[in-house]
C-alpha positions in Angstrom: -7.5 14.0 11.4 -6.5 10.6 10.9 -4.0 8.1 9.0 -4.3 7.0 5.1 -2.8 3.3 5.0 -1.7 2.1 1.6 -1.8 -1.3 0.7 0.5 -3.1 -2.2 -1.3 -6.2 -1.5 0.7 -9.6 -2.8 0.1 -13.3 -2.9 3.7 -13.8 -0.4 3.6 -10.0 1.5 1.6 -7.2 1.4 4.0 -3.6 1.6 2.8 -1.5 4.1 2.8 3.3 4.4 1.4 5.7 5.7 1.1 9.1 6.7 1.8 11.4 9.0 -2.2 12.2 11.8 -1.6 15.1 9.1 -1.4 13.6 5.8 1.0 15.3 5.0 3.7 13.0 4.6 4.0 9.3 3.2 6.5 7.0 5.4 6.3 2.3 4.7 5.7 1.6 7.7 7.0 -2.7 6.8 5.9 -5.8 4.9 3.8 -8.4 6.4 2.8 -12.1 4.9 -0.1 -11.7 3.3 -1.2 -14.7 5.7 -0.8 -12.7 8.5 -2.6 -8.9 6.8 -6.2 -8.7 8.1 -4.4 -9.3 11.9 -2.1 -7.3 12.3 -4.1 -4.2 10.8 -6.8 -5.4 12.8 -4.2 -4.7 15.7 -3.3 -1.1 13.6 -6.4 0.3 13.4 -6.3 -0.2 16.8 -4.0 1.4 18.2 -4.3 4.7 15.1 -7.2 6.6 13.9 -7.0 5.5 10.3 -9.7 7.7 7.9 -8.7 5.6 4.7 -7.8 3.0 3.0 -4.9 3.1 -0.5 -5.7 -0.6 -1.7 -3.4 -1.1 -5.2 -5.3 -1.3 -7.7 -2.9 -3.6 -10.1 -4.0 -3.0 -14.3 -1.9 -4.0 -17.1 -0.5 -2.0 -19.8 -4.8 -1.8 -21.8 -5.9 -0.4 -18.6 -7.7 -4.0 -17.7 -7.4 -5.0 -13.9 -4.4 -8.6 -14.1 -4.7 -11.5 -13.0 -3.3 -10.9 -9.4 -7.0 -8.5 -8.9 -8.0 -12.7 -7.9 -6.4 -12.4 -4.7 -6.5 -8.7 -3.5 -11.3 -8.8 -4.3 -11.5 -11.1 -1.2 -8.5 -9.5 0.6 -10.1 -6.2 -0.4 -14.0 -7.4 0.9 -12.6 -9.8 4.3 -11.2 -6.1 5.1 -13.9 -4.4 4.4 -16.4 -6.7 7.4 -13.2 -6.9 9.7 -13.3 -2.6 9.5 -16.2 -1.0 8.0 -16.4 2.6 9.2 -13.5 2.7 7.2 -13.7 3.6 3.9 -11.3 2.0 1.1 -10.2 2.9 -2.1 -8.1 1.3 -5.4 -6.1 2.9 -6.4 -3.8 2.3 -10.0 -0.2 0.6 -8.9 1.2 -0.2 -12.2 5.5 1.0 -12.6 5.6 1.7 -8.8 7.8 -2.0 -8.5 9.8 -0.4 -11.0 9.5 3.7 -9.3 10.8 1.0 -6.1 13.5 -0.2 -7.4 14.9 3.4 -9.2 14.3 5.0 -5.5 16.1 1.8 -4.2 19.0 2.8 -6.8 19.4 6.7 -6.9 18.9 5.6 -2.6 22.3 4.1 -2.3 21.0 1.6 -1.5 23.6 -2.1 -2.7 22.8 -4.7 -4.4 21.2 -7.1 -1.6 19.7 -4.6 -0.6 17.9 -3.7 -3.9 16.8 -7.7 -4.2 15.3 -7.4 -0.3 11.4 -7.8 -1.8 10.5 -7.2 1.6 11.7 -3.7 0.8 9.7 -3.1 -2.6 7.0 -3.7 -1.1 7.0 -1.5 0.9 8.3 0.4 -1.1 5.6 0.5 -3.9 3.0 0.8 -0.9 4.4 4.0 -0.1 4.8 5.1 -3.4 0.8 4.7 -3.9 -0.1 6.4 -1.3 2.7 9.4 -2.5 1.1 9.3 -5.9 -3.1 9.1 -4.2 -1.6 12.1 -2.5 -0.8 13.8 -4.7 -3.6 13.3 -6.9 -6.3 14.3 -4.5 -4.0 17.5 -3.2 -7.4 19.1 -2.4 -9.4 17.1 -1.1 -6.9 17.4 2.8 
């Protein structure tokens, strides 16, 4: 059994989350600089079995792709070329940053910790993964 890996891709940083091998729990893995993410993923995929990669799909409130897609599409194409045997799905990521900040606040993190953008990105990736898993619960 393989894990599901989720990516919250940004121009500067990429939040990454993974499931456990049984695909029950989504956990934040790390945050990586955007320029280093393909190497990081290659290293990770060489050590762990990943059966699906979920990439956050940024949309506007009127359900159109946001401007961020100009950076995400080339990244996804490179990822597909590097790992053609791992399926990639896009998943709506609207409000994940807001939900990440809310989770941090409810979790009792201090203001300085809540301003850690890398942590926000990792939590956002975890929320993307958890939402994806919940919407596909019957398929696992």
